[in-house]
Phi, psi and omega in degrees: 000134180285139181282144177286328178269110183282358176274012183267085194268341190292342179275352184254002176244163187295156184300317186298328179294320182293319185293312178298323179298313182296313178301324177292318179299327178289329184281329188278151176290161184300332182285351183238045182245038174253220180298340177299341177293317179294318179298321175290324178297318178285337174289319178289324186229084183297334181292351181269011182300339182294336184255014183302312184297322177295317178298317174300317180299316180296319177304309181297323176296314182295321182290323183286327185277316189265323183056035182255155180261284186299131174052047188295334189238032176289345181264022186290334182284094181233024185272327187270085182271080176296141181291106177282146178295145178298137181241128179288170182297130175095350181278174183233159173286136177287160177304152180070011176287135178266122176236099182062237179271013186232149179245118181293135178253312186192149176281139180260331179176164184225132176242193177289339184253335185186181176245140178249130178246150164278134183215161179251130177279138181238130180228144180300149172294134182301324182282333181218104188292340181274000183246084181292142175231147179294135178272141183288060179210124179260134181230168169253136180235127184254125178240132183291150178291164184293128178224051186300331183285349184281140179287156173059215180251043184304315184291328176297312182300316177293314189289314182287334175291318178295315182295320180295313181297316183292315183295339184281352184250109178249108182210155184293343183244029171233133180301132186275132176276127184265318178192164176233137179207194178204161175222166178269125181279176181301341182269002182083010182264145177284129181248120184277157174220160181230122184260129184231160169300141183268124181250125186262010182257007179084190183252173181288341178301335180269006184296326187269014185296325183250027178106174179291129175293163181286169184297316181297317179295317179301316180296320181293316179305304184292328177300314181300314182297317177297330179297309182289329176288322177301320179294324176294320177299320181299335177265010178080022183247122174260141183282305175075359180214047184278132185196164179303324183292344180257012176246130185236163181223154172268168178295335177283353173096018174268133182258137184226144179271133177228188182051077177273026187296339176250014185293158180208160180275138183299130178092343182270153178290148178298146182264054180234163181296144180304139179084356179255153181240119185272139180138188178241114184300140185108327178253359186265141180289158183302313182295332177289313180300334179274357174106000181280156181294151178288149178224180173299326180292330178286329172291323182295321178300314181295325172298322177300315179298319175301315178300312178306313183296321179290336182274327191237349187062026179217164173271147186293151177287167174278081185228164181290329183217067190291134181244129178292336181285340173293336180263314181234100185296341181278002180292141179299133185300315180293320172295326175295322175301314179296318181299313184295322182296320181292328192266011179303134183296323178276116182305328184289348181270353182273180171293146186286344179204167171291335179293321176300316178298312184296323178293320182295318181292325177298316181294329176296313182296331182265004180073025180265164173302145182259152169293321183284145179213153178299143174291148177285172180294322177300310175306315178302313180295319178295320178293320179295320181293323179300321181275324185246050186304306184300313177299322182293315179295324179292320182290324180294321178298310181299316179299318182299317176301312181297325175292319176303315183289318185287333173265329183289323185289314176295327176299314182291325175299317180296318179299320181296310182293323177298316178296318175295322177295319178296317177296323178291322175300314184298317181293320177295316177299318180295318175295321178296322178294321180292320179297318180293321179298316181296317179294322179294320178293322176296316182296317180299314179302310184296322179294317178295321177301316181298313179297319179296322182292316178296325182288320181294324184286337186267354182283137178295157176275138182266132176278148179272110182261006180284147178291153187280143178284142176293150183301322183292320180301314184297319182292316179297319177299313178303322186290322180274352180076021174270000000 
């Protein structure tokens, strides 16, 4: 079957040229893996000049698609396209399957974008190019899931966007991208792959297998993770899917962030279908769940969820100010303050970057003052009211009614009793005044009588000087009734 991409030159040149090209890539330093690779190859092997244009074309394609530095062309051997058995969507390649220059050993994990395998990189023996021998190097190779139903080159766009974002971040706490390449799948389509450094310590998801780690260990783990994410932010790359399953560790105890499958450039529109939200629910910030674009603050929120999970073995509740100490009282108070600052519902109240979070965790480990602090009572009540406005208003109304009832009933009762007592006192005073009046009047009357009696006894007797009536007149008056 003819390849759709005519710029795929390495399958059209002899095997010895390809082998020499790969060996030269291994020998040269990372800073000299551009067009100078072809120049050096032709200097050492002038007979290969007939393939110079094809090799230059391949170098330009590799640099444009992957944008990776170290070992950028280790996936060059894609000429031996052995017929792989057809695999349905979601299936995995069996062990010992040969994919270009790599031999699959076992699947390590599967996500929404692809499957990651442990693999061995294979290069030909320098003395005998026909005798491939395993190279003493184990890698992790990520292959996208089957997406036959997608139109155009959607899987290439997504996969190489991940490779470009991921490979641009070189940090001690970011899983290193070794190379990007592609092979021809059983359907004759070009299938991309991403080769990563192999980490043999498992993922952070296994951290709680032996119980909750101590406060110092939790702070050190998240400091390393936040340091890697902060460096990615400084280069304009958002992860958008931070969770324990995407954090890996080495046996030496170094933690590294991986799986940039949902990563995006800061300020660029997300490369997801309209109406869909990319990420893992439970680790996504509230504003992202509501459809707003991801920011550095949303990555900080996801780091806060990881911290909460390391402290409590649970995900935070949907609250305005979730506290790990509310679930586990033994959680260190300062770490709880850091966690609460990351999990603020308002993005402006979180750390302004993952670097600021890493710096505060470093201050915690050194015993220095923190940027995070416990909220004051006023701040707590204000945040609670902003989130639970309706419940707060209902509670305040009910409380006001209770206060009115609690204070009003005794007051009314007191008024009633006071009025009754005033009426009783008024009646008593009236009766007392009447009694006093009666006694006074009686005393006055008695006194007047006494005084009148004494005056009458002291007055002289008056003689009757009237003339006596004649007897006849008296008799006549009696007879007539006059």
